[in-house]
C-alpha positions, 0 to 999 in steps of 0.5 A: 501541515508539517513537512512529511518525509517518506522512509522505510517502516520499522517494527515500531510503526506497525500499530500505525500501519495497522490503524491505516489499514483499518481506516482504509477498510472503513472507507471501503465499507468492510471494517469487519473484514480486518482480522489481523492485529498489530501484533501479527503485523509486527511479527510478519514484518520482523519475519520479512513477509512484507516491506512497508514505506511510511509517510511521517510528519511531526504529528505521526504516520500520515500514510503508508505503502505495504508491498512484497516481492512476487513473481509473474510467470509471464513477466518475472520479478514484480512488487505487489502493492497490497495497500497504499493508504493516506489518512483522511486529513492528509489526502490531496496533499501529494503524499499518496503520489510520493509514496507510490513513486517511492514504491515504483523506485523500489521496484526498479531498484530490485530489478522488477519488471512490474508493480501490480495492485488492486483497486475497487471499481467504484473507487473513482478517486483511486482510479483517477490517481493511478490513471495519472501514472498511465497505469493499466487498469485491468477489467478482464481478469477476475480475482479468485480466493479461498479463505483458510 
């Protein structure tokens, strides 16, 4: 495996970012839930709706972390990490940790008090990954949503 570098995503990376999100949806047993398109990603990225870091090797994009600024009424500024994905062939090589640490550094750089994300309760590899960082995994708050 070639050297992998973490860098800010560009609009040209959005098809690869979208493909990684779809790969994650397949892993999470919900590929039909992905209704976004690479074109929507490019537009929304261009409009500043989200930021993204990518892990790039000579073979292409190996992983990504997509996040955006949010606000906690209790804590103040925070980064919301919507997805962190490393493509299957690159897992267990340290790329996920490097991406996660880069997101944490970005949160600190922006003066955030916390970084928040979701993880599925059955995803033991992801839970173990976050626990290595002493992450607080909440089990008492339930998510709510309404599709429009």
